[in-house]
N, C-alpha and C positions, 0 to 999 in steps of 0.2 A: 361706459365701456361696452364694446361689442364683444360678448363672451365667445362668439364664434371665432374671432381672431385668435384668441388664446387656445381654443380647442384645435384649430388648424395647426398652430405652432407646436403643441405637445404631440400631435399625431406625427408631425415631421420628426420630432425628437424620438418617438417610438421607432419610426422607420430607420432613422440613422443608427440608433442603438442596435436594432435587429441586424442591420448590415454589418455593424461592427462585430457582433457575436458570430455572424456567418464567416467573416474574415478570420476570426480566431479559430473557428472549427475547421477551416481549410488547412490549418497546420496540423490538425489531429487526423483528419481523414481527407484523402484526395477527393475533391468534388469536380466531376467532369463538367466541362463547358464554362467554368467560371474563370474569367480573366481577373486576377487579383488586383492589378493596378486600376482597372476600370471601376471595379466595385469600391476600391479605396477612394477614388475621386468622388464617386457618388456619396459615400459615407461622409466625407469631409464637407462637401458642398451642402448637403442636406442639413448637417449639424450646424454649420455656421450660418448659412443663408436661409434655411427653412425654419430652424428652431430659434437660434439666438436673435437673428436679425428681426424676424417677424414678432417675436415676443417683445423685443425692445421697441419695435414700431408701435405695438399696441399700448405698451406701458407709458412710453413717452407722450403719446397723444393723450392718454388718460390723465397723466399728472401735470402736463405743462400747457395744455391748450384750454381756453375757456369753453364752456359747454356748447355755445353756439358754433364754435369753430370745429370742435371735435366731431360734431354730427354732420359735417359736410359730406356730400355724396362722393366727392372726389377722393376722399380718403378710403371709402369703401371700395371704389373701383380700383384704386391704386394697390390696395392690399391684395385683392383677388388676382390682379394682373401679376403681382409679384409672386403670389402663390402658384400661379400658372407656370411661371418661369422655374420655380422649384420643382414642380411636378415634371416639367420637361427635362430638367437635369436628372431627376430620379430615374427616368426612363432611358434617356440617351447615354448617360455616362456608362452604365453597365454594359451597354451594347457596343459603343464605339470608342469609349474613352474620350480623349480630347479630339473632337471632330467638328464638322460643320454644324451639326444640329446642337450638340452640347455647348459649343462656344456661342451659338446664337442665343440660346436660353440664358447662358451666363451673362452675355452682353445685355439682354433684356433686363435682367435683375439689376445690373449696375445702373442702367438708364432709369429704372424705376426708383432706385435709391437716390439718384440725383433729383428726380421729381419730388420725392419725399422731403429731402433737405430744403429745397426751394419753398415748398408749401409750408412746411413746419416752421421754418425760420421766420417767414412772413407772418404767419398766424400767431406765433408765440409773442411777437412784439418785443419791446425793449424794456422788460421788467428789470428791476435792480436786485432781485434775489440772487444769492450766491449760487444757487442751483442752476440758474440760467447760464452763468458763466461755464459751469461744468458741461451742460448739455450742448452748448454751442461749440465748445472745444471738442467734444465727442464727435459731433457731426463733421467738423473740419478734419479730424483724423480719419473718419470714414471716407471722405472724398479724397484726402491725401493718399490713402492706401491704394486706391484704384489706379494711381499712376503706375504702380508695379504691374497691374494687369494690362494696361494699354501698352506698356513697354515690351511685353512678351511677344506681341505680334511682329514688330520690326526685328526683334532679336531672332525669332524663329525663321522669319523670311530671309534673314542674312545667313542662315545655315548654322546658327549658334545655339540651337536647342541642345540642352545638356551641358552647355558651357558655364563658366563662372558667372557670366552676365545674366544668363537665364535664371540661375538659382538665386542670384542677388535680387532680381525682379520679383521672383516668387516670395522670397523672404521679406522684401519690402512690403508687399501686400499683407502677408500674414502678421508681421510684426506690428504694423499700425492698425490692423484689424483687432488683434488680441489685446495688445498693450495700450492702444490708443482708443479706438472706437468702443470696444466692449467695456473696458475698465472705467473709462470716464463716463460712459452712459449709465452703468449701474451705480456709480457713485453719485451721479446727478439725481437719479431716482431716490437714492437713500437720503440725500440732503434735502430734496423736496419733501419727502415723507416727514423728515424731522421738522422742517419749516411749517408744515401743515399742523404739526403737533406743538408748535410754539417752542421747540427746542432750539436754543440759540448757542452756537459754538463761538468761542473767542475769535473775533475777526482776524487778529494777527496770526493766530495758529492756522486758521483756514487758508489765509493767503500764502503762508509758507508751505503748507501741505500741497496746495495746488501748484505753486511754482516749481517746487522740487520734483513733483511727480511729472509735470509737463516737460521739464528739461531732461530728466532722466529717461523719459520715454524716447525722446529724440536721439539722445546719445547712445542708448543701448542697442540701437540698430547696428552699431559697430560689431556686436557679437555675431550677428547674422552674416556679416561679410568676412569675418575673421578667418573662416576656414579656407576661403579662396584668396584672401589678401592678408596673410599672416605677418603683417608689418608691425613694427613697434608702435607707430602712431595709432593704428587701429586698436591695439590692446590698451593704449593709454586712454583713448576716447571712451572705450567701453569701461575701463576702470573708473573713470570719473562718473560715468553714468550709473554704474552699480553702487558707487559710494553715495551718490545723491539719492538713489533708491532707498538705501539704508536710512538716510536722514529722513526721507519721506515716511518710512515705516515708523520711525521714532515720533514724528509729529502726528501721524495718524493715531498712534496709540495714545498720545497725550490728548488729542481731540476726544476720543472715545471716553477716556477717563474723566474728562470734565463734565460729562453728562451721563455717567454710568447708570445712575438711578433711573433717569427717565428712559434710557435705552432699554433697560430690563423690563419695563412695563409696556413697551411699545409693541412687543411681539408675544405670541403664545409660545408654549414650550416647543412645539414642532417647528414653528417659524424661527424661534431663537436658535434651535439646533442647526437649521440650514444656514442662518446668517453667520453663526460661529464657524461653520465649515467653510463658508465663503471667505470670511476674514482670515481664518487660519491658512487656507490655501493661498491667498494672496501674500500673506506674510512668508510662507514657505517658499513661494515663487521668488520673492525678493532675496531671501537668504541663499537659495540655489544660484541665482544670478550673481550674487556677491562672490560665491566660491569660484565662479567661472572666470573671475578676474585673474586667477592663477593660470598661466599658459598651459600647463600640463593637464589641469582640470578642464580648461576650455577645449582642448583637443579631444578629450574623452566625451565631453558634452555634445559636440556636434558630429562625432564619428560613430558613436554607439547608438544605434537606433532605439534601443529600449529607453534610454534617457530622453531622447527627443520625443517619443510618443508619450512617455510618462509626464514630461513637462507640459506638453500640449493639453493633455487630459486634466492635469492639475489646474490649469487655467480655465479651460472650457467647461469641464464638469464641476471641478471643485469651487472655483471662485465665481464664475459667471452663472452656470446653470443652477447651482444651489441658491444663489441670491434671487434669481428670477422666479424659482419655485416658491421661495419664502414670500415674496411680494405678491405673487398670484394667490397664494393661500390667504394672505392677509386681506386682500381685497375681495375675497370670496369668488375669485375668478376660477379657481379650482377649489374643491371642497375638502377640508381636512377633518371633518367630523365623522367620517366613516372609518371603521376598523380596517377595511381593505386598503384605504388610502394611506393610513399610517403604516401598515405593513409594507405597502409599496414604497414609501419613502425610506423605510428601514432597509429594504432590499437594495434600493438604488444607492444609498449611502454605503452599505456594506460592500456592494460590488465595486464601487469606486475606490474605497479604501484598500480593499484586498488587491485589486488590480494594480493600484499604484505601488503597493508594497512589493508585489511580484516583479513589476517592470523595473523598479529601481534596484531591487536585490539582484535580479538577473543581470542588469547592466553593470553593476559593481563587480559581480563574479566574472563577467567577460573582461572587464577592465583589468582585473587582477590575474587573469589567465587561469581561473579555477575551473571554468567549463559551465555546464548547464545544470540547473536544478532538476532533480528527478521529476518526471512527468510535468515539466514546466508548461508545455503547450496545453495539456489537458486541464491543468489547474487554472491557467489563464482563461481558457474558454469557459470553464465553470464560473469563474468570477464575472466574466463579461456577460454571461447569460443572465446574471442577476439584474443587470441594468434594464434590458427590455421587459423582463418580468415585473420589475418594480414599476416602470412607467405604465405597463399594461394594467396594473392594479389601480393606478391613479386615474386613468382615462375614463372608465365607465361611470364612476360616481358623478363626475362633473356633468356628463351628458344627461344622466337621469335627473339630477337635481335641476339642471337648466330646463329640461323639457317639462318637469313638474311645475316650475315657476312660470313658464311660458303659458302652459295650459290654464294655470290659475288666473 
């Protein structure tokens, strides 16, 4: 594993979290010269494409490719070209929002991801391991999600920017990135890790878990279009999807219970904490989506921004980022034996949990017409500030340890 890849990814995470805290601060004090939407685009793109994508890029190559394949120069060049596209988005989005330069760098990232899928698929080969099925499905979802991006160009050229078709394309991309590519990829890594430790899950349970999650992912896109097409058939499709997700959660729990003893010994206390947060966040995500099957709850879910942001962070920070950090610590790609690192993880988790509580509490108060929490924006900024502070404490140790080992 090239540790520099994970170092670049976590620095992107730090940048994204810092921009997120800045956006929270903009609700406390007016910041001259900042265009909120432009910085919001930068925040989301760096978090998804700079942190999660590049961390998955590094870990998938590490776990799924043979040594002689993962050392190929093409993967090095492709990684840094992808990082260049992230850097370009980090500069261009705050300045111009969606414009010629930012769209060019976004397009470059997509083209790099296509190159990665082609190279990785070929180099991985046709292994029969269960985890191979998961990673191939994840990659297919990643490619599928980009259809939404390509559709946005013709939609905007037709003067339909801001229309229901525009937002359906955006939600198509986000849905299959978060619920398809990200979730299936981290589960692929988890199952490969278990295979490497000779942990064998019951094949029939694995098959059911995979199929129910796959079908539910496809069907729950209906929720993303429900706001613009509130037809009965849309709610029925979403209802079937979330029901299948609940079944998926049941089978996932049964899978973990069959190997509970071996799972407990697979991770350190810090890693186990992060894995439990990831699993709990995924379970909570499924339960929330199940509640959205009720039309009046669905309306609140996609019209109250606090719920939308809380849900996205639940998935991106809780389920995905926590798992990525746990695996990085386990593989010594980031170092967890420093007190500052453990404090950093604590602050990161605390900031995430408190922010989620505030977002969902405030969303519920708006739904019930109660109003705003006292000092809501100040509290939310304070919680959000814990995220970059936590990451900042994680970053230096891995650089010093890496440079020490290199010089040795």
